[in-house]
C-alpha positions, 0 to 999 in steps of 0.5 A, spaced: 420 282 243 418 288 238 422 291 233 420 299 232 423 304 227 425 311 229 418 313 227 415 308 232 412 303 227 412 296 228 418 292 224 418 285 227 415 282 233 417 275 235 416 271 242 423 270 244 425 266 250 431 268 255 436 263 253 442 261 248 437 260 243 433 266 244 439 270 244 441 268 237 434 269 235 434 276 237 441 277 234 438 275 227 432 279 228 436 285 229 441 283 223 435 283 219 433 290 221 440 293 219 444 292 226 452 292 225 458 292 229 459 299 227 452 301 228 448 297 233 441 298 234 440 299 241 435 295 245 429 297 250 425 292 255 421 293 261 426 289 264 433 289 263 435 283 267 436 276 265 441 272 260 439 276 254 440 283 256 447 280 260 449 278 253 447 284 250 451 289 255 457 284 255 457 286 247 457 293 249 450 294 246 446 300 249 440 297 253 435 301 256 430 299 261 423 302 260 418 303 266 413 297 265 407 302 267 409 306 261 409 300 257 402 298 259 399 305 258 402 305 251 399 298 249 392 301 252 393 307 247 395 303 241 391 297 242 386 296 236 379 295 238 374 289 236 370 292 230 365 287 231 364 289 238 357 294 239 357 299 245 350 302 247 
């Protein structure tokens, strides 16, 4: 799970499982970023299925599904290349 700010800068990144513990970790991650019942941070993911997203939707939080191809292209554009790699 990656948390980005309004400018698109990475705030936090953590591997979270799709289970009750993962849900607690996600809520903790969001709380550290300023999430509150009055101003919940929206969540977007490549897939909006599974326990995490069902629980998030049940609380009334906005959950957005992102096209996986768009995410892959974004990763390719913003990937840091290996500075030691020599190209001909």
